[in-house]
C-alpha positions, 0 to 999 in steps of 0.5 A: 688260852687265847683270851689270856694271850690277847691281854698284852699287859699280862707280860708287863705286870711281872716287871712293874706295878699295876698302877704304872701298867694302867697309866701306860696302857690304852684300852687296858680292859679290852678283852672282847672277842673281836680281835685279830687272833680270833678273826684269824681263827675264823678265817683258818676254819673257813679256809680249811672248809674251802680246801676240803671241798664240801659237796652234796650234788653231782655235775655232768662230766665234760666227757659225758655222752648221753647214750639214752634213747627216747622211744616215742610210741604213738597210737594211731587207732581210730579212737585217736580221731575223736575231736574232744581235742581240736582238731583231733586227738592224733593231731594234738598228740603229734604237736606235743611230740614235736614240741618235746623233740624240739626241746630235747635237741639232737638227743636220740629218738625213735618212733613207733606207731601202733593200732591193730599192729605195731611198726617202727616208723623211724629208727633211732636217730639224733636228727630231730628234723626227721621226726617232723617228716615222719609225724606229718604223714601219720594218720589213722588210715596208715596201718593195714590192720584197723583194729585196736590192740593196746599191747601191740607196741611192746614187741617192737619197743623191746627190739629197739631197747635191746640196742640201747646203751643206757637206761632209756624212756618209752613215751606212749601217747594213747587214750586207752589200754586194757588189763592184758596190756598192763599185765604184759608190760609189767612182765616184760619190763620187770627186769629192765631199767627203762621207764615207760611214761604214758601221755594220756591224750584226751580231754578231761576235767583238769586239762585247762580247757577253760570251758564251763562244760568240757567236752566228754573225753577221758573218764577218771577210770580211763586215767586210772587204767593208764596210770596202772599201765605206766606204773607197770613200766616203772614210770608215770602217767601224764595227762594232756593239758592245753598249756605246756605244763604236760610237756614240762613234766614229761621232759623233767621225768625223762631228764630225771631218769637219765641223771638217776641212772648215770648218777654213779658216773658223775663227778661231785660238784665242789661247792667250797668255792662259794665260801670264799665270799665269806673270807673276802670281807673278813680279810678287809679288817686287816686294812682297818687303822690300828687293827694290827696293833690289837694282837 
């Protein structure tokens, strides 16, 4: 129908001979698709899509408040004094935590230390500078009980999580665990929406040390056991690296848990505005000489 209406000579063929129409018509056989009518149809379709507001991702609400918490659980047992990571595993763990906290800014953070017993060293706070003071004084001689209980951290962590207003993350920095801790963590965290990330602190084959013969540290069996511990808390295991790639991954997992848990409350991002860039060059055709005469 559009093609028939575009033929401007059709209305004259009823009133004069075909030979005369041919003599009086310029480009009589121009039945191409590139006409103002068809272009207007394309513009109308694109404009309709723009107004419909297509979307496939969500955006953070301007009124959104991050109520999730990061509970850092640091193992200060004697094994963290090993020097496969220079100067010690504990020192490198504290350095990694400080870099992570600095990247997160003033988000809610708490600190729990454990060995033979577990204690809340820093309650939940948005003041990131406090973490520097608390971490500086931590060492393996801090706790009165120098034995090792890999499941000791679970009780104080659950106490802190009871006050959390949103699904949160427990970040455990350690070099060991056992079957008892894995089973207990799985039992305690089964009904919870929080995740447990295990940061394996120790030298290993893929740490990126650059040494031809890396110092003996965590074995593959150790890493597998720590992976099981993380999975029992709905999380992942992140092995230590000498660069910042482990920090990047930990930060990404924390953010992913935050956005996935609050996904239903986030508004959709309207992507229709990008289609306006398609309309602009098409509308320039109306400034072309003789274009409006082709209707």
